[in-house]
C-alpha positions as CSV (number, residue, x, y, z in Angstrom):
1,M,17.6,69.0,-58.9
2,N,15.9,66.4,-56.8
3,N,13.9,67.1,-53.5
4,L,16.7,65.9,-51.2
5,E,19.3,68.1,-52.9
6,L,17.0,71.2,-52.7
7,N,16.3,70.5,-49.0
8,L,20.0,70.1,-48.3
9,K,20.9,73.3,-50.1
10,K,18.1,75.3,-48.2
11,A,19.1,73.8,-44.8
12,T,22.8,74.5,-45.4
13,A,22.2,78.1,-46.3
14,Q,20.2,78.6,-43.2
15,L,22.8,76.8,-41.0
16,L,25.7,78.8,-42.5
17,E,23.7,82.1,-42.0
18,M,23.2,81.2,-38.3
19,A,26.8,80.3,-37.8
20,Q,28.0,83.5,-39.5
21,N,25.7,85.6,-37.3
22,S,26.9,83.8,-34.1
23,C,30.7,84.1,-34.5
24,W,33.3,86.4,-35.7
25,N,35.4,83.8,-37.6
26,K,35.0,83.7,-41.3
27,I,33.0,80.6,-42.3
28,S,33.3,79.5,-45.9
29,E,30.2,78.9,-47.9
30,N,31.9,76.2,-50.0
31,T,30.0,73.0,-49.4
32,V,30.2,69.5,-50.8
33,F,27.7,66.7,-50.1
34,I,28.5,63.0,-50.3
35,I,25.2,61.1,-50.3
36,S,25.3,57.4,-49.9
37,E,22.7,54.7,-49.2
38,I,22.3,53.4,-45.6
39,T,21.3,49.8,-45.7
40,N,19.5,48.0,-43.0
41,E,21.8,44.9,-43.1
42,H,22.8,45.5,-39.5
43,P,20.5,46.7,-36.9
44,N,23.3,48.7,-35.2
45,F,25.3,51.1,-37.3
46,F,28.3,51.2,-34.9
47,D,28.6,47.4,-34.9
48,A,28.4,47.4,-38.8
49,R,31.2,50.0,-38.9
50,K,33.4,48.0,-36.6
51,A,32.8,44.9,-38.7
52,R,33.6,46.8,-41.9
53,K,36.8,48.2,-40.5
54,K,37.9,44.8,-39.1
55,S,37.3,43.1,-42.6
56,K,39.5,45.7,-44.3
57,R,42.6,44.8,-42.1
C-alpha cells in the first residue's frame, strides 16, 4: 500500500466518523477511489474539460 492510498484511507475514515456523528442518517462505509493523473496541459481545468467534452461530440 503506497503513501497516497494510506493517507486516503485514514482521511476517509475520519471524514466518515465525523459525518456519522453529525447526522442521524445511516452512512455507508463502502468507499471506492478512482485515482487518475492530472496533467498540466491546460492552465485552466474547466477550459480543458469543456474542450474534452466538445471533442467527444
